[in-house]
C-alpha positions in Angstrom: 6.7 -6.1 -6.6 5.5 -7.8 -3.6 8.5 -6.7 -1.9 7.9 -3.0 -2.5 4.4 -3.2 -1.5 5.2 -4.8 2.1 8.3 -2.2 2.4 5.4 0.7 1.9 3.1 -0.9 4.2 5.8 -1.3 7.1 6.8 2.2 6.4 3.1 3.4 6.7 2.2 1.1 9.8 5.5 2.5 11.5 4.5 6.2 11.0 1.1 5.4 12.4 2.6 3.5 15.1 4.6 6.1 16.3 1.9 8.6 16.4 -0.3 6.3 17.9 1.7 5.7 20.6 2.3 9.3 21.3 -1.4 10.0 21.2 -1.8 6.9 23.5 0.5 8.6 26.1 -1.2 12.2 25.7 -4.6 10.5 26.7 -3.1 10.5 30.3 -2.0 14.2 30.1 -4.6 16.3 28.2 -7.5 14.7 29.1 -9.8 11.3 28.0 -12.0 12.6 25.5 -9.0 14.9 23.9 -6.8 11.6 24.0 -9.6 9.4 22.3 -9.9 12.1 19.5 -6.2 11.9 18.7 -5.9 8.4 19.0 -9.2 8.2 16.2 -7.4 10.6 14.1 -4.4 8.0 13.9 -6.8 5.3 13.0 -8.3 7.3 10.5 -5.1 8.3 9.1 -4.6 4.8 8.6 -7.7 3.7 7.0 -7.5 6.9 4.9 -3.9 6.8 3.8 -4.6 6.6 0.0 -7.9 8.6 -0.4 -6.2 12.1 -0.9 -3.8 11.5 -3.4 -3.6 7.5 -4.2 -0.7 7.3 -2.4 0.2 6.8 1.1 3.5 8.1 2.5 5.0 4.8 2.2 4.2 4.3 -1.2 5.2 7.6 -2.5 8.9 6.4 -0.9 8.8 3.4 -2.6 7.2 4.7 -6.3 4.1 2.9 -6.2 0.4 3.7 -7.0 -3.0 2.4 -6.5 -5.1 2.5 -9.4 -8.4 0.9 -11.1 -7.1 -2.4 -12.3 -8.8 -1.7 -15.6 -8.0 1.9 -16.8 -5.0 2.8 -14.7 -6.3 5.6 -13.6 -6.3 6.7 -9.7 -9.2 5.3 -7.7 -11.9 7.2 -6.3 -11.7 8.1 -2.5 -14.3 5.9 -1.5 -12.7 2.7 -3.3 -9.4 3.4 -1.8 -11.3 3.7 1.7 -13.0 0.4 1.0 -9.7 -1.2 0.0 -7.8 -0.1 3.4 -10.7 -1.5 5.4 -9.8 -4.9 4.7 -6.5 -4.5 6.6 -8.5 -5.3 9.5 -8.3 -9.1 8.5 -4.5 -8.6 7.8 -3.5 -12.4 8.2 -6.2 -13.3 5.3 -4.7 -10.5 3.2 -1.2 -11.5 3.5 -2.2 -15.3 2.4 -4.1 -13.7 -0.5 -1.2 -11.6 -1.7 1.2 -14.0 -1.6 -1.1 -16.6 -3.6 -2.9 -14.0 -6.0 -0.2 -11.1 -6.0 -3.1 -8.9 -4.9 -4.5 -8.0 -1.7 -8.1 -9.1 -0.6 -8.6 -5.2 -0.8 -7.7 -5.1 -4.3 -9.8 -8.2 -5.5 -12.8 -6.7 -4.1 -12.8 -3.2 -5.0 -10.6 -3.9 -8.3 -7.9 -2.2 -7.8 -4.1 -2.5 -8.5 -0.8 -1.2 -7.0 1.4 -0.3 -9.6 4.9 1.4 -10.1 4.9 5.2 -11.1 3.7 8.3 -10.1 0.1 8.4 -10.8 -1.6 11.2 -8.5 -4.9 12.3 -8.0 -5.9 15.8 -6.8 -7.0 16.2 -3.2 -10.7 17.0 -3.4 -13.2 18.0 -0.9 -14.9 14.5 -1.1 -11.4 13.2 0.1 -11.6 15.5 3.2 -15.1 14.8 4.1 -14.7 11.3 3.8 -11.8 11.4 6.0 -13.8 13.7 8.7 -16.7 11.0 8.4 -14.3 8.1 9.1 -12.6 10.0 12.2 -16.1 10.9 13.6 -17.2 7.3 13.2 -13.8 5.8 15.0 -14.2 8.4 17.8 -17.9 7.3 18.6 -16.9 3.7 18.4 -13.5 4.1 20.6 -15.6 6.5 23.0 -18.3 3.7 23.3 -15.9 1.2 23.7 -13.6 3.1 26.3 -17.0 3.4 28.5 -16.4 -0.1 29.5 -15.1 0.2 33.1 -12.3 -2.5 32.8 -10.9 -0.8 30.1 -11.1 2.7 32.0 -9.3 1.1 34.8 -6.1 0.7 32.3 -5.9 4.6 31.6 -6.5 5.8 35.1 
């Protein structure tokens, strides 16, 4: 199962990286603020990849689903988001995954990844949560990119 999980994660990471590279190039051609908006969308998609149906594209391809560890029902949108935020500390996540067979995000949010097609319907909560994450990331990136040294890299 760990192998399938890693393959699913790599598929998600490759797709997001490709979009991120394209959007990063766009910063030079479509303008600073529009480029930051696109880059923040890429990060939002990565952090929110499970909130709409409980399955990212990589998990769909590998036949995996994120579920509540007790009831095996799809996790709520908020728990899926919190679970994915732990990817920021990916070295710790990787160690915990190999030791405990679950990610740190799974342990904290009490979720698990199982084989099967357990799908949640897309809800307004998920859409609003994605928009909120995108807005927060956009503001954070805008503040970071206001640093004169970082702006030099993109001029």
